[in-house]
N, C-alpha and C positions, 0 to 999 in steps of 0.2 A: 512146403509148397509156396509159402509167401515170402516176400522180401521185407526188410525193415524199411521204415520211412526214409532213412538216410540213403539206403540203396535205391529206393524208388525215385528219388528226386535228383540223384547224382547225374552229372554230365556223362554221356555215353562213353564207354571205354572202347579202346581199340582204334589205333591209327592216330598218330600225332600230327600228320600233315594236314594243313589247312590251305584253302585258296588264299592267295595274298589279298589284302584289302584293296578295294578298287580305288584308283586314283580319282581325284575330283572330277576330271573330265570324262571318266568312264562310268561314274555312278548314274543310275537311272532312278530318280526320286519318285516316290509315290505321288499321286495327284495331290497337289497342294489344296488344303482345305480353305481355299479363298473363294468367297462368295457367300451370299446370304442364304438362309433357309429357302426363301422364295425362289431365288435363282437356281439353286440345286434341285428344288422340286420341279421346276419347269423343265430342266434338263432330264430329270427322271421320267417325266411323262412322254418324252420323245425317244427314250432309249430302253426303258425297262418294260417288259411285257406286263399288261395290266391284270395281273392275277391277284394282287393284294390291295388295289386301290392306291390313291396317293399316300405317301408316307406322312405320318403325323408330324415328324420332325426329321431333319437330316442331321445325324449325329457325327461328330468329328473326333472325339476322344473320350476316354473314361479313366477313372482312377478309383479303386475300391468300389463302393456301392454307388458312385456318382458317374454321370455322363454329361457331356456338354454338346450343345447343338452348334450349327454353323454361325449362329448369331451371338454365340458366347454365353448363352443361358445355361445354367446348371440345373440338373434334375437328379433327384434321388431315385435310383432304379430299383423299384420294388417288384419288378417282373423278372429280372435276371435273364433276359433273352428267352423267356418262357421256360424257366427252371433249368437253364443251361449254365449260366455264369456263376457256378458255385463259389468260386474264389473272388468274385467281383471282377473288376476290369484291371488289366495291366498288372496282374499279380507278379511280383518279381521272380518267385521260384518257378512259376509256370512259364513265363516268358524266357527265363534263362534255360529251362529244359528244352523248350521248342527250338530256341536259337542254337543251342549246343548240338542237338540231334540233327537239325537241318544243315549245320556246318560240318557234320560228319558223314551222314548218309540220309538223304531226303526221301527217296522213293525207290523201291525195287518191286519187281513183279512177284506174284505168288508162286513163281518157280523157285523162289528163294525165301528165306526167313531172316529175321534179325533178332538179336537179344531182346530188344524192346518188345517185339510182338510176343515172344515166348514168355517173357516176364509178366506182361500184362495179362495174358491168358491164365498164368498161374495165380496171379493176384485175384482175378475174378473168381476162379474156382475156390480159392480160400475164403473170400468174402461171402460166397454163396453157400459155404459149408458143404461143398460138393463131395460126394463119395469117390472112391477110386474108380478110374475108368471114365470119369466125366470129361467133357471136352468143350472148347469154346470156338465159335465162328465169329470173327471180328468183321464189322461192317462200318459204313460211313454215316449211318443215320438210324433212327428208330424205325422208320418205315421199312428200311432194308432189313433190319433185324426181324421184324414181324413177317416180312415176306419170306425170309428164310424159315421162320417157324412154321408158316403155313405149308411150305414145301415139305418140311420135315414130317408134318402130320400126314401128308399124302403118302409119303413113303411108309409111314407106320401102318397105314391101312392097306397099302398095296392095291388100292382100288376097291377094296371090299367093304369099306366103311365110308359111305358118301356124306354123312352128316358131320358138320362142324358147328359147335354151339358158341355163341357170343352173347353179350348182354346189351340190352337197350341202353342207349347213352354212350356206348363204347366208341372210342376213337383209337384206331390202330395204325392209321396212315392213309396215304392217298394214292399209292401205286395200285394197280388193278387187284392184286391179291389182297393186300392190306386193306384196300377200300371195301372189298367184299365183307370184311369183318367190322367195318365202321358203320355205325347205325344211322347217322344223320342222313336223311333222304336227300337233302339239298346237295350233299357231297356226292351221293351215289347216282342220282337220276340222270345227270348228263352223260354218264359213261356206261350205262347199262346196255347190254347184258354183262353182268359181272360173273366171275367164276362161281359156279353153282354150289349148292349144298349147305350154305350158311343159314342158321336159324337163330333168331334173337329171342332171348328170354327176358322177362321183366327183371329189372335191376334188383338184386338183393332178395328175391322172392324164393324162399326155400321150397315151398310147395311146387312152384313151377319148375324148379331145378329137379326135384324128385320125379315129377311127371315126365320130364324130357327123357329121363333114363328108363322109366318104367315101361315106356312104349318105344321099342326100337333101340334100346340102349346098346345092343351089340352092333348097331350101325353107326355109332358115334366114334369118330376118329379122335376128336379133341374138343376140349372146352377152353376157350380163351377168356381170361378174367383180368381186368385192371383192379388191383386191390383198392386203389383210389382213382376214381375217374376224374381226371383234371379238366378236360374240355367240357364235361357235362356239369361242372359246377363244384368240383372238389367234393365228390361224394365217396365216402368210404363204405365198402361192403359191410353189412352188419356182422357182429361177432358170431362165429360159428359157420358162416357161409363158406369160407375157403376150406375149412375142415370137412364140411359136408361135400363140397366139390371134389376134394381129394378122395373121400370114401367112395363116392359114386363112380368117379373115373377109374379108380383102382378095381372096383367090383366088376366093371363092364369092359375093362381092358382098353380104356381110352386114355389119352394124354391130358394132363393138366398143364396149360401154358399160362404163366403169369406175366403180363405186360407191365414191367416196371420202368418203362422208358422215362416217364415223368416222375414217378414216385420213388425211384431207386437212387443209388449212389449217395446216400446220406440225406436226401431231401427231407425225410420225415424224422430224422434223428437216429435211425438205424440204416445200415447199408441198403437194406431192402425193406419196403413197407410190410411185406408178409412176415418179416422176422419179429414184428410186434406180436406178442401173444394174443392180444385182443383182436388182431386182424387175421393172422395166419394160423393161430392155434397150434403152432409148433410143427406144422406139416412140412414135407419136402415136395415141391412141384417137380414136374418132369423137365420143364423148360422155363427159363427166365430170360426176358429180353430187356436190354438196357441201351441207353444212349444219353441224350441231353446233357446232364451234369457230369457224365463220365469224363469228358475231356476239358471241362472248365471253360468251354468256349471254342475248342477246336473240334471239328466234326469227327466223331467216332461213336460207334455203337457196337453191340454184340449180342449174340445168342449163347446162353449157357445151357448146355444139355447135361442134365444130371443123371449119372449112371451110365454104364457101358452100353446097355441095350439102346437107349435113346441116342447116345453119342454116335452110334454106328449107323443111324438111319440115313444120314446123308453121306454117301460114299464118293469116291474119286470121280470127278467129272460131272457130278450131279448138281453142283452149285458152285458159284464163284463170285468174285468181286475184284475190281481193279484197285480201289483205294483202301478197302478194308484191311486193317492190320498193318498199314504202312508205318515205317519207323517213327515218323514225326507225330502222327496221331497217337501211337502207342506211348511214346515218351510223354506227350501231354497228359494222357490218362494216368500214367504212373505218377507223374508229378502231382496231379490233382488228388489222387488217393493218398499220396504221401503227405501232402500238406494237411488234409483233413485229419489224418492220424496224428501227425506231429503237433498240430495246434489245438487238438481236442475239440474239433468243430462239431462232432456228433453231439456231444453234451451241450455245446453252445446252441446248436439248432433246436434241441429239445427244450432247453430252459427259456431261450428267447422266444421261441414259438408260443410256449405256454403264456408267457407274460404279455406278448403282443395280442394274442387272442383275448385275454382277459381285459386288457386295456380297451380294445375295440368294443367289447361287450359293455364295458363300464361307461362308455360315452353317454349312454342314455338317449341317444338320438332316435326318435321314433321312426326314422326312415330305415333303420337297421332292424331287420327281422331276426337274423341269426348270424353268428360267427362260428365257423367250424374248420376242421382240418387237423393235420398232424405235422409237427415240426414247423418248418417254414414253407409248407404248402397250405395256404389259407384261403378260405372263401368268406366274403362278407355278402350275405344275402339281404337284398333290399325288399321292402314291402311292395314296391311297384317296379315295373320293367324300365327303370331309368338308369341302368348301369352305364350305358354309352354316354349319357350326359354327365354322369359323375366322373367318368374317365377323362372327358374333355376338360372338366372343371379342375380336376387334379393335375392334369398336364400343364394347364395355365399357371397353376400354383407351384409347379416344379416337382411333380411326382409322376412316375411312370407306373401305372397299374393297367389291368386288362379286364374287359367285360367278356367273360367266357360264356355267359348266357345273358339274355336281356335283363335279368334281374339279379345278376351275381357278379361281384368283383372278385378277381383272382390275384393273390399275392404269392410270388415265388422268388423272394429276394436272395441276394448272395448270402452265403453263410457267414461272411465277415461283418455283416451289419451289426450295429450296436443299438442299445436302448436309446441313447441320446440322439442318434441319427434318425431313428424312426418316430420319435415322439411328435415332431411337427406334423406327420401324416395322421397320427391319432387325433391331434387337435383339429386337423382339417375335417376328418370324419365327424367329429363332435359338432362342428359348425355347419355341416351341410344343411341346406334348407329342407325342412321336413315336408314342405309342400310341393316338391318337384313332381311334375306330372308327365306321363308318357308322351303327350303330344309336344312337349318342349324338347324331347330328345333329338339331337342332331342326327 
């Protein structure tokens, strides 16, 4: 069912004809990266909708784990586009695969298919240890994958199971369906009423999980779980939780959906976080959603439905997508998977992640309460809610990190990062002023 790494990253076959190279007077260059960060930021405020606030920097290029802004300053990217840029920036195998596919066949509607779409679906089924009869629905994002998963659970219940369970702290996306599964009230409130029926259970609480099924368990269509909650501060469900979730959903005829949008595709040192025995306990979910690191920076996501019964829940005409599964996105994902396999990056993610967490713990800085995570999905929890101030300080020093909660820094760097490259950041954490106060936070 799977292809070899060499097959996965090869230039697409079929068709030797290519468009001729554009003459100099025909070429349409990309916008020149001319202008300062301040000048580009001013232009941003007059052109881009204000949903993210002003950009921290305007970046113009990247290479490996580094990026450069419009003023020429270099930064070590320890966020990786929020767990997206698995291979870093401008990886030659990935850029070659995208260019080759775009030069062969860029986009087709889903009235047709392509070898890349089919091969990627086969690869995902193999990586997920999917049984015969499983199927994949490819998307353009994690939100879209979770939206498809929610629709699939509605088909499972055929309207007879109105309850959908999710966890406190969950983030599953911002479209209306995915937003109904997202716990943070600040995201939800402006858009209510949301699709009904979603109930939130205390994170990692096995007693609450049992109670949710003891009363009205036959009304539960599905349970959505992130094995590691990234947005909530890189929180891993406790050992045994996913196994209990599998036991209860099976007993009551509900689906178990694992959202691996952030934790999947090698981020934790396994292809999926639930494949760690201490997280997943060896269980097989009904649905896994993926995105972020799948395409190494190119927008692509997917829903993996495990088993023929689940795979058949969304039938012809019941769901669709314009860009999901397009040849270029599929080629990017195949190349990313291939490089991870070829270069032994799962093992590197595991060992480097362990060393980095230990180094951060060993700084002895009293501002650091805890360092946790799996692989290269890491949280540095602080003793006070000063994460935003630390992020700004780190950016000035040339490091890109993220405050995922007021008191938590999140690291999700490229898999190609080295010990030598990351050591200066460890030194920065060691030197952080222990007396930072919340009122100083920008």
